[in-house]
HTML snippet that shows the backbone in 3Dmol.js (N, CA, C, O; Angstrom):
<script src="https://3Dmol.org/build/3Dmol-min.js"></script>
<div id="view" style="width:600px;height:400px;position:relative"></div>
<script>
const pdb = `
ATOM      1  N   UNK A   1      44.374 135.353 107.782  1.00  0.00           N
ATOM      2  CA  UNK A   1      43.497 134.184 107.768  1.00  0.00           C
ATOM      3  C   UNK A   1      42.540 134.265 108.952  1.00  0.00           C
ATOM      4  O   UNK A   1      42.451 133.325 109.741  1.00  0.00           O
ATOM      5  N   UNK A   2      41.839 135.357 109.081  1.00  0.00           N
ATOM      6  CA  UNK A   2      40.928 135.549 110.196  1.00  0.00           C
ATOM      7  C   UNK A   2      39.473 135.449 109.769  1.00  0.00           C
ATOM      8  O   UNK A   2      38.623 136.148 110.321  1.00  0.00           O
ATOM      9  N   UNK A   3      39.171 134.606 108.812  1.00  0.00           N
ATOM     10  CA  UNK A   3      37.786 134.455 108.386  1.00  0.00           C
ATOM     11  C   UNK A   3      37.003 133.712 109.459  1.00  0.00           C
ATOM     12  O   UNK A   3      37.576 133.012 110.294  1.00  0.00           O
ATOM     13  N   UNK A   4      35.688 133.875 109.423  1.00  0.00           N
ATOM     14  CA  UNK A   4      34.842 133.221 110.417  1.00  0.00           C
ATOM     15  C   UNK A   4      34.892 131.710 110.305  1.00  0.00           C
ATOM     16  O   UNK A   4      34.761 131.009 111.308  1.00  0.00           O
ATOM     17  N   UNK A   5      35.080 131.203 109.105  1.00  0.00           N
ATOM     18  CA  UNK A   5      35.076 129.759 108.882  1.00  0.00           C
ATOM     19  C   UNK A   5      36.437 129.308 108.355  1.00  0.00           C
ATOM     20  O   UNK A   5      36.572 128.939 107.189  1.00  0.00           O
ATOM     21  N   UNK A   6      37.433 129.341 109.223  1.00  0.00           N
ATOM     22  CA  UNK A   6      38.766 128.889 108.845  1.00  0.00           C
ATOM     23  C   UNK A   6      38.736 127.376 108.684  1.00  0.00           C
ATOM     24  O   UNK A   6      38.204 126.666 109.538  1.00  0.00           O
ATOM     25  N   UNK A   7      39.303 126.890 107.596  1.00  0.00           N
ATOM     26  CA  UNK A   7      39.325 125.449 107.363  1.00  0.00           C
ATOM     27  C   UNK A   7      40.716 124.903 107.659  1.00  0.00           C
ATOM     28  O   UNK A   7      41.706 125.634 107.649  1.00  0.00           O
ATOM     29  N   UNK A   8      40.764 123.607 107.922  1.00  0.00           N
ATOM     30  CA  UNK A   8      42.035 122.934 108.141  1.00  0.00           C
ATOM     31  C   UNK A   8      42.921 123.089 106.917  1.00  0.00           C
ATOM     32  O   UNK A   8      44.104 123.410 107.031  1.00  0.00           O
ATOM     33  N   UNK A   9      42.341 122.860 105.745  1.00  0.00           N
ATOM     34  CA  UNK A   9      43.112 122.922 104.511  1.00  0.00           C
ATOM     35  C   UNK A   9      43.668 124.318 104.265  1.00  0.00           C
ATOM     36  O   UNK A   9      44.824 124.474 103.872  1.00  0.00           O
ATOM     37  N   UNK A  10      42.836 125.333 104.498  1.00  0.00           N
ATOM     38  CA  UNK A  10      43.288 126.712 104.310  1.00  0.00           C
ATOM     39  C   UNK A  10      44.388 127.086 105.293  1.00  0.00           C
ATOM     40  O   UNK A  10      45.357 127.750 104.925  1.00  0.00           O
ATOM     41  N   UNK A  11      44.239 126.661 106.538  1.00  0.00           N
ATOM     42  CA  UNK A  11      45.241 126.945 107.554  1.00  0.00           C
ATOM     43  C   UNK A  11      46.548 126.238 107.224  1.00  0.00           C
ATOM     44  O   UNK A  11      47.622 126.816 107.388  1.00  0.00           O
ATOM     45  N   UNK A  12      46.470 125.011 106.769  1.00  0.00           N
ATOM     46  CA  UNK A  12      47.675 124.244 106.420  1.00  0.00           C
ATOM     47  C   UNK A  12      48.394 124.885 105.229  1.00  0.00           C
ATOM     48  O   UNK A  12      49.621 124.976 105.208  1.00  0.00           O
ATOM     49  N   UNK A  13      47.622 125.322 104.254  1.00  0.00           N
ATOM     50  CA  UNK A  13      48.209 125.988 103.087  1.00  0.00           C
ATOM     51  C   UNK A  13      48.939 127.264 103.496  1.00  0.00           C
ATOM     52  O   UNK A  13      50.055 127.519 103.045  1.00  0.00           O
ATOM     53  N   UNK A  14      48.302 128.064 104.353  1.00  0.00           N
ATOM     54  CA  UNK A  14      48.918 129.306 104.836  1.00  0.00           C
ATOM     55  C   UNK A  14      50.164 128.985 105.661  1.00  0.00           C
ATOM     56  O   UNK A  14      51.175 129.677 105.544  1.00  0.00           O
ATOM     57  N   UNK A  15      50.105 127.958 106.483  1.00  0.00           N
ATOM     58  CA  UNK A  15      51.243 127.543 107.294  1.00  0.00           C
ATOM     59  C   UNK A  15      52.423 127.160 106.405  1.00  0.00           C
ATOM     60  O   UNK A  15      53.556 127.565 106.667  1.00  0.00           O
ATOM     61  N   UNK A  16      52.163 126.387 105.362  1.00  0.00           N
ATOM     62  CA  UNK A  16      53.227 125.993 104.427  1.00  0.00           C
ATOM     63  C   UNK A  16      53.843 127.220 103.749  1.00  0.00           C
ATOM     64  O   UNK A  16      55.056 127.284 103.550  1.00  0.00           O
ATOM     65  N   UNK A  17      53.005 128.181 103.400  1.00  0.00           N
ATOM     66  CA  UNK A  17      53.482 129.410 102.768  1.00  0.00           C
ATOM     67  C   UNK A  17      54.398 130.189 103.719  1.00  0.00           C
ATOM     68  O   UNK A  17      55.450 130.679 103.309  1.00  0.00           O
ATOM     69  N   UNK A  18      54.001 130.300 104.967  1.00  0.00           N
ATOM     70  CA  UNK A  18      54.807 131.020 105.950  1.00  0.00           C
ATOM     71  C   UNK A  18      56.143 130.318 106.163  1.00  0.00           C
ATOM     72  O   UNK A  18      57.181 130.974 106.251  1.00  0.00           O
ATOM     73  N   UNK A  19      56.125 129.001 106.246  1.00  0.00           N
ATOM     74  CA  UNK A  19      57.370 128.245 106.436  1.00  0.00           C
ATOM     75  C   UNK A  19      58.334 128.524 105.287  1.00  0.00           C
ATOM     76  O   UNK A  19      59.523 128.742 105.519  1.00  0.00           O
ATOM     77  N   UNK A  20      57.835 128.521 104.053  1.00  0.00           N
ATOM     78  CA  UNK A  20      58.693 128.811 102.897  1.00  0.00           C
ATOM     79  C   UNK A  20      59.276 130.216 102.992  1.00  0.00           C
ATOM     80  O   UNK A  20      60.453 130.428 102.699  1.00  0.00           O
ATOM     81  N   UNK A  21      58.441 131.181 103.405  1.00  0.00           N
ATOM     82  CA  UNK A  21      58.920 132.555 103.536  1.00  0.00           C
ATOM     83  C   UNK A  21      60.008 132.648 104.600  1.00  0.00           C
ATOM     84  O   UNK A  21      61.016 133.325 104.400  1.00  0.00           O
ATOM     85  N   UNK A  22      59.809 131.976 105.719  1.00  0.00           N
ATOM     86  CA  UNK A  22      60.797 132.018 106.792  1.00  0.00           C
ATOM     87  C   UNK A  22      62.087 131.300 106.387  1.00  0.00           C
ATOM     88  O   UNK A  22      63.183 131.736 106.737  1.00  0.00           O
ATOM     89  N   UNK A  23      61.948 130.204 105.651  1.00  0.00           N
ATOM     90  CA  UNK A  23      63.135 129.458 105.212  1.00  0.00           C
ATOM     91  C   UNK A  23      63.973 130.245 104.207  1.00  0.00           C
ATOM     92  O   UNK A  23      65.177 130.020 104.088  1.00  0.00           O
ATOM     93  N   UNK A  24      63.340 131.160 103.489  1.00  0.00           N
ATOM     94  CA  UNK A  24      64.073 131.948 102.499  1.00  0.00           C
ATOM     95  C   UNK A  24      65.078 132.877 103.174  1.00  0.00           C
ATOM     96  O   UNK A  24      66.084 133.249 102.571  1.00  0.00           O
ATOM     97  N   UNK A  25      64.810 133.249 104.419  1.00  0.00           N
ATOM     98  CA  UNK A  25      65.720 134.128 105.149  1.00  0.00           C
ATOM     99  C   UNK A  25      65.669 135.576 104.697  1.00  0.00           C
ATOM    100  O   UNK A  25      66.514 136.378 105.096  1.00  0.00           O
ATOM    101  N   UNK A  26      64.693 135.922 103.872  1.00  0.00           N
ATOM    102  CA  UNK A  26      64.606 137.280 103.343  1.00  0.00           C
ATOM    103  C   UNK A  26      63.846 138.235 104.259  1.00  0.00           C
ATOM    104  O   UNK A  26      63.872 139.445 104.039  1.00  0.00           O
ATOM    105  N   UNK A  27      63.179 137.720 105.271  1.00  0.00           N
ATOM    106  CA  UNK A  27      62.393 138.560 106.171  1.00  0.00           C
ATOM    107  C   UNK A  27      63.301 139.201 107.218  1.00  0.00           C
ATOM    108  O   UNK A  27      64.280 138.597 107.658  1.00  0.00           O
ATOM    109  N   UNK A  28      62.971 140.419 107.607  1.00  0.00           N
ATOM    110  CA  UNK A  28      63.661 141.057 108.721  1.00  0.00           C
ATOM    111  C   UNK A  28      63.223 140.398 110.021  1.00  0.00           C
ATOM    112  O   UNK A  28      62.252 139.641 110.038  1.00  0.00           O
ATOM    113  N   UNK A  29      63.928 140.679 111.103  1.00  0.00           N
ATOM    114  CA  UNK A  29      63.651 140.034 112.385  1.00  0.00           C
ATOM    115  C   UNK A  29      62.224 140.273 112.860  1.00  0.00           C
ATOM    116  O   UNK A  29      61.540 139.331 113.259  1.00  0.00           O
ATOM    117  N   UNK A  30      61.771 141.516 112.821  1.00  0.00           N
ATOM    118  CA  UNK A  30      60.416 141.819 113.300  1.00  0.00           C
ATOM    119  C   UNK A  30      59.353 141.092 112.484  1.00  0.00           C
ATOM    120  O   UNK A  30      58.398 140.552 113.043  1.00  0.00           O
ATOM    121  N   UNK A  31      59.515 141.077 111.169  1.00  0.00           N
ATOM    122  CA  UNK A  31      58.541 140.397 110.309  1.00  0.00           C
ATOM    123  C   UNK A  31      58.623 138.880 110.515  1.00  0.00           C
ATOM    124  O   UNK A  31      57.601 138.194 110.506  1.00  0.00           O
ATOM    125  N   UNK A  32      59.826 138.367 110.698  1.00  0.00           N
ATOM    126  CA  UNK A  32      59.994 136.928 110.933  1.00  0.00           C
ATOM    127  C   UNK A  32      59.312 136.512 112.233  1.00  0.00           C
ATOM    128  O   UNK A  32      58.685 135.454 112.288  1.00  0.00           O
ATOM    129  N   UNK A  33      59.425 137.324 113.271  1.00  0.00           N
ATOM    130  CA  UNK A  33      58.769 137.023 114.548  1.00  0.00           C
ATOM    131  C   UNK A  33      57.256 137.050 114.381  1.00  0.00           C
ATOM    132  O   UNK A  33      56.551 136.193 114.915  1.00  0.00           O
ATOM    133  N   UNK A  34      56.760 138.033 113.642  1.00  0.00           N
ATOM    134  CA  UNK A  34      55.318 138.137 113.384  1.00  0.00           C
ATOM    135  C   UNK A  34      54.819 136.897 112.637  1.00  0.00           C
ATOM    136  O   UNK A  34      53.787 136.325 112.990  1.00  0.00           O
ATOM    137  N   UNK A  35      55.559 136.490 111.605  1.00  0.00           N
ATOM    138  CA  UNK A  35      55.150 135.324 110.812  1.00  0.00           C
ATOM    139  C   UNK A  35      55.284 134.031 111.624  1.00  0.00           C
ATOM    140  O   UNK A  35      54.452 133.132 111.503  1.00  0.00           O
ATOM    141  N   UNK A  36      56.322 133.941 112.445  1.00  0.00           N
ATOM    142  CA  UNK A  36      56.499 132.768 113.292  1.00  0.00           C
ATOM    143  C   UNK A  36      55.324 132.639 114.259  1.00  0.00           C
ATOM    144  O   UNK A  36      54.812 131.539 114.466  1.00  0.00           O
ATOM    145  N   UNK A  37      54.896 133.745 114.849  1.00  0.00           N
ATOM    146  CA  UNK A  37      53.752 133.742 115.768  1.00  0.00           C
ATOM    147  C   UNK A  37      52.485 133.302 115.036  1.00  0.00           C
ATOM    148  O   UNK A  37      51.709 132.501 115.557  1.00  0.00           O
ATOM    149  N   UNK A  38      52.281 133.823 113.835  1.00  0.00           N
ATOM    150  CA  UNK A  38      51.115 133.419 113.042  1.00  0.00           C
ATOM    151  C   UNK A  38      51.185 131.927 112.720  1.00  0.00           C
ATOM    152  O   UNK A  38      50.176 131.226 112.783  1.00  0.00           O
ATOM    153  N   UNK A  39      52.379 131.446 112.374  1.00  0.00           N
ATOM    154  CA  UNK A  39      52.552 130.032 112.056  1.00  0.00           C
ATOM    155  C   UNK A  39      52.238 129.157 113.259  1.00  0.00           C
ATOM    156  O   UNK A  39      51.612 128.109 113.108  1.00  0.00           O
ATOM    157  N   UNK A  40      52.656 129.562 114.433  1.00  0.00           N
ATOM    158  CA  UNK A  40      52.387 128.777 115.635  1.00  0.00           C
ATOM    159  C   UNK A  40      50.879 128.730 115.922  1.00  0.00           C
ATOM    160  O   UNK A  40      50.359 127.693 116.332  1.00  0.00           O
ATOM    161  N   UNK A  41      50.190 129.835 115.710  1.00  0.00           N
ATOM    162  CA  UNK A  41      48.729 129.853 115.887  1.00  0.00           C
ATOM    163  C   UNK A  41      48.046 128.935 114.875  1.00  0.00           C
ATOM    164  O   UNK A  41      47.094 128.233 115.217  1.00  0.00           O
ATOM    165  N   UNK A  42      48.522 128.939 113.644  1.00  0.00           N
ATOM    166  CA  UNK A  42      47.966 128.058 112.622  1.00  0.00           C
ATOM    167  C   UNK A  42      48.242 126.591 112.950  1.00  0.00           C
ATOM    168  O   UNK A  42      47.376 125.735 112.768  1.00  0.00           O
ATOM    169  N   UNK A  43      49.451 126.308 113.436  1.00  0.00           N
ATOM    170  CA  UNK A  43      49.799 124.931 113.810  1.00  0.00           C
ATOM    171  C   UNK A  43      48.906 124.456 114.947  1.00  0.00           C
ATOM    172  O   UNK A  43      48.466 123.306 114.955  1.00  0.00           O
ATOM    173  N   UNK A  44      48.638 125.331 115.901  1.00  0.00           N
ATOM    174  CA  UNK A  44      47.746 124.980 117.020  1.00  0.00           C
ATOM    175  C   UNK A  44      46.338 124.703 116.501  1.00  0.00           C
ATOM    176  O   UNK A  44      45.707 123.727 116.909  1.00  0.00           O
ATOM    177  N   UNK A  45      45.844 125.552 115.606  1.00  0.00           N
ATOM    178  CA  UNK A  45      44.518 125.371 115.018  1.00  0.00           C
ATOM    179  C   UNK A  45      44.437 124.021 114.305  1.00  0.00           C
ATOM    180  O   UNK A  45      43.475 123.274 114.482  1.00  0.00           O
ATOM    181  N   UNK A  46      45.464 123.713 113.492  1.00  0.00           N
ATOM    182  CA  UNK A  46      45.475 122.442 112.746  1.00  0.00           C
ATOM    183  C   UNK A  46      45.519 121.254 113.696  1.00  0.00           C
ATOM    184  O   UNK A  46      44.833 120.254 113.480  1.00  0.00           O
ATOM    185  N   UNK A  47      46.317 121.362 114.736  1.00  0.00           N
ATOM    186  CA  UNK A  47      46.417 120.283 115.719  1.00  0.00           C
ATOM    187  C   UNK A  47      45.068 120.031 116.398  1.00  0.00           C
ATOM    188  O   UNK A  47      44.668 118.883 116.591  1.00  0.00           O
ATOM    189  N   UNK A  48      44.373 121.109 116.758  1.00  0.00           N
ATOM    190  CA  UNK A  48      43.059 120.972 117.393  1.00  0.00           C
ATOM    191  C   UNK A  48      42.044 120.355 116.434  1.00  0.00           C
ATOM    192  O   UNK A  48      41.230 119.524 116.836  1.00  0.00           O
ATOM    193  N   UNK A  49      42.095 120.763 115.161  1.00  0.00           N
ATOM    194  CA  UNK A  49      41.183 120.194 114.167  1.00  0.00           C
ATOM    195  C   UNK A  49      41.437 118.693 113.992  1.00  0.00           C
ATOM    196  O   UNK A  49      40.495 117.907 113.894  1.00  0.00           O
ATOM    197  N   UNK A  50      42.721 118.302 113.953  1.00  0.00           N
ATOM    198  CA  UNK A  50      43.056 116.887 113.822  1.00  0.00           C
ATOM    199  C   UNK A  50      42.601 116.092 115.035  1.00  0.00           C
ATOM    200  O   UNK A  50      42.113 114.970 114.895  1.00  0.00           O
ATOM    201  N   UNK A  51      42.756 116.665 116.229  1.00  0.00           N
ATOM    202  CA  UNK A  51      42.304 115.987 117.443  1.00  0.00           C
ATOM    203  C   UNK A  51      40.789 115.802 117.408  1.00  0.00           C
ATOM    204  O   UNK A  51      40.284 114.728 117.734  1.00  0.00           O
ATOM    205  N   UNK A  52      40.069 116.847 117.013  1.00  0.00           N
ATOM    206  CA  UNK A  52      38.611 116.746 116.914  1.00  0.00           C
ATOM    207  C   UNK A  52      38.206 115.666 115.906  1.00  0.00           C
ATOM    208  O   UNK A  52      37.294 114.880 116.165  1.00  0.00           O
ATOM    209  N   UNK A  53      38.889 115.631 114.761  1.00  0.00           N
ATOM    210  CA  UNK A  53      38.580 114.627 113.743  1.00  0.00           C
ATOM    211  C   UNK A  53      38.871 113.225 114.264  1.00  0.00           C
ATOM    212  O   UNK A  53      38.099 112.295 114.030  1.00  0.00           O
ATOM    213  N   UNK A  54      39.984 113.079 114.968  1.00  0.00           N
ATOM    214  CA  UNK A  54      40.344 111.779 115.536  1.00  0.00           C
ATOM    215  C   UNK A  54      39.296 111.326 116.540  1.00  0.00           C
ATOM    216  O   UNK A  54      38.896 110.162 116.548  1.00  0.00           O
ATOM    217  N   UNK A  55      38.852 112.253 117.390  1.00  0.00           N
ATOM    218  CA  UNK A  55      37.822 111.920 118.378  1.00  0.00           C
ATOM    219  C   UNK A  55      36.536 111.458 117.696  1.00  0.00           C
ATOM    220  O   UNK A  55      35.896 110.510 118.151  1.00  0.00           O
ATOM    221  N   UNK A  56      36.159 112.128 116.606  1.00  0.00           N
ATOM    222  CA  UNK A  56      34.934 111.757 115.889  1.00  0.00           C
ATOM    223  C   UNK A  56      35.077 110.391 115.227  1.00  0.00           C
ATOM    224  O   UNK A  56      34.145 109.588 115.235  1.00  0.00           O
ATOM    225  N   UNK A  57      36.257 110.135 114.653  1.00  0.00           N
ATOM    226  CA  UNK A  57      36.481 108.855 113.979  1.00  0.00           C
ATOM    227  C   UNK A  57      36.462 107.717 114.992  1.00  0.00           C
ATOM    228  O   UNK A  57      36.069 106.597 114.666  1.00  0.00           O
ATOM    229  N   UNK A  58      36.888 108.003 116.221  1.00  0.00           N
ATOM    230  CA  UNK A  58      36.960 106.970 117.252  1.00  0.00           C
ATOM    231  C   UNK A  58      35.600 106.642 117.878  1.00  0.00           C
ATOM    232  O   UNK A  58      35.525 105.870 118.833  1.00  0.00           O
ATOM    233  N   UNK A  59      34.565 107.210 117.356  1.00  0.00           N
ATOM    234  CA  UNK A  59      33.208 106.897 117.815  1.00  0.00           C
ATOM    235  C   UNK A  59      32.500 106.093 116.729  1.00  0.00           C
ATOM    236  O   UNK A  59      32.642 106.378 115.540  1.00  0.00           O
ATOM    237  N   UNK A  60      31.758 105.116 117.138  1.00  0.00           N
ATOM    238  CA  UNK A  60      30.995 104.311 116.177  1.00  0.00           C
ATOM    239  C   UNK A  60      29.525 104.366 116.585  1.00  0.00           C
ATOM    240  O   UNK A  60      29.183 104.190 117.754  1.00  0.00           O
ATOM    241  N   UNK A  61      28.686 104.608 115.622  1.00  0.00           N
ATOM    242  CA  UNK A  61      27.259 104.591 115.885  1.00  0.00           C
ATOM    243  C   UNK A  61      26.794 103.145 115.819  1.00  0.00           C
ATOM    244  O   UNK A  61      26.821 102.514 114.762  1.00  0.00           O
ATOM    245  N   UNK A  62      26.371 102.635 116.959  1.00  0.00           N
ATOM    246  CA  UNK A  62      25.943 101.239 117.038  1.00  0.00           C
ATOM    247  C   UNK A  62      24.561 101.092 116.385  1.00  0.00           C
ATOM    248  O   UNK A  62      23.856 102.083 116.195  1.00  0.00           O
ATOM    249  N   UNK A  63      24.189  99.887 116.053  1.00  0.00           N
ATOM    250  CA  UNK A  63      22.923  99.635 115.376  1.00  0.00           C
ATOM    251  C   UNK A  63      21.729 100.159 116.162  1.00  0.00           C
ATOM    252  O   UNK A  63      20.736 100.582 115.569  1.00  0.00           O
ATOM    253  N   UNK A  64      21.813 100.134 117.477  1.00  0.00           N
ATOM    254  CA  UNK A  64      20.690 100.618 118.284  1.00  0.00           C
ATOM    255  C   UNK A  64      20.736 102.131 118.496  1.00  0.00           C
ATOM    256  O   UNK A  64      19.932 102.674 119.253  1.00  0.00           O
ATOM    257  N   UNK A  65      21.670 102.815 117.833  1.00  0.00           N
ATOM    258  CA  UNK A  65      21.758 104.262 117.940  1.00  0.00           C
ATOM    259  C   UNK A  65      22.697 104.738 119.027  1.00  0.00           C
ATOM    260  O   UNK A  65      22.918 105.941 119.172  1.00  0.00           O
ATOM    261  N   UNK A  66      23.246 103.824 119.784  1.00  0.00           N
ATOM    262  CA  UNK A  66      24.155 104.197 120.865  1.00  0.00           C
ATOM    263  C   UNK A  66      25.531 104.530 120.288  1.00  0.00           C
ATOM    264  O   UNK A  66      26.051 103.810 119.436  1.00  0.00           O
ATOM    265  N   UNK A  67      26.104 105.619 120.760  1.00  0.00           N
ATOM    266  CA  UNK A  67      27.452 105.977 120.350  1.00  0.00           C
ATOM    267  C   UNK A  67      28.412 105.364 121.365  1.00  0.00           C
ATOM    268  O   UNK A  67      28.262 105.550 122.573  1.00  0.00           O
ATOM    269  N   UNK A  68      29.382 104.642 120.863  1.00  0.00           N
ATOM    270  CA  UNK A  68      30.308 103.937 121.745  1.00  0.00           C
ATOM    271  C   UNK A  68      31.736 104.207 121.298  1.00  0.00           C
ATOM    272  O   UNK A  68      32.002 104.330 120.102  1.00  0.00           O
ATOM    273  N   UNK A  69      32.658 104.299 122.255  1.00  0.00           N
ATOM    274  CA  UNK A  69      34.060 104.470 121.904  1.00  0.00           C
ATOM    275  C   UNK A  69      34.544 103.273 121.102  1.00  0.00           C
ATOM    276  O   UNK A  69      34.199 102.126 121.389  1.00  0.00           O
ATOM    277  N   UNK A  70      35.345 103.566 120.099  1.00  0.00           N
ATOM    278  CA  UNK A  70      35.894 102.523 119.256  1.00  0.00           C
ATOM    279  C   UNK A  70      37.302 102.187 119.736  1.00  0.00           C
ATOM    280  O   UNK A  70      38.130 103.082 119.906  1.00  0.00           O
ATOM    281  N   UNK A  71      37.572 100.930 119.951  1.00  0.00           N
ATOM    282  CA  UNK A  71      38.896 100.488 120.362  1.00  0.00           C
ATOM    283  C   UNK A  71      39.311  99.337 119.468  1.00  0.00           C
ATOM    284  O   UNK A  71      38.551  98.396 119.241  1.00  0.00           O
ATOM    285  N   UNK A  72      40.528  99.430 118.967  1.00  0.00           N
ATOM    286  CA  UNK A  72      41.072  98.385 118.118  1.00  0.00           C
ATOM    287  C   UNK A  72      41.549  97.262 119.020  1.00  0.00           C
ATOM    288  O   UNK A  72      42.329  97.484 119.946  1.00  0.00           O
ATOM    289  N   UNK A  73      41.076  96.061 118.744  1.00  0.00           N
ATOM    290  CA  UNK A  73      41.509  94.910 119.526  1.00  0.00           C
ATOM    291  C   UNK A  73      42.550  94.162 118.742  1.00  0.00           C
ATOM    292  O   UNK A  73      42.378  93.891 117.554  1.00  0.00           O
ATOM    293  N   UNK A  74      43.628  93.832 119.408  1.00  0.00           N
ATOM    294  CA  UNK A  74      44.734  93.128 118.725  1.00  0.00           C
ATOM    295  C   UNK A  74      44.656  91.648 118.939  1.00  0.00           C
ATOM    296  O   UNK A  74      45.501  90.906 118.438  1.00  0.00           O
TER     297      UNK A  74
END
`;
const viewer = $3Dmol.createViewer("view");
viewer.addModel(pdb, "pdb");
viewer.setStyle({}, {cartoon: {color: "spectrum"}});
viewer.zoomTo();
viewer.render();
</script>
């Protein structure tokens, strides 16, 4: 999954596939370590994408064009 434009959805799909492969227990130790490392990199990528999306959602474009942090008031 080393394409120039990796997507969150594609990374998540690959991550789910790796988890299923690892859960099957059919991989040898070396291959399991390789897949685990790839899974951790994918999880990090997904986490960063979610953080970026959260940051964008937490901004509101005000009527005058000013971008302001959004805070939920209780």
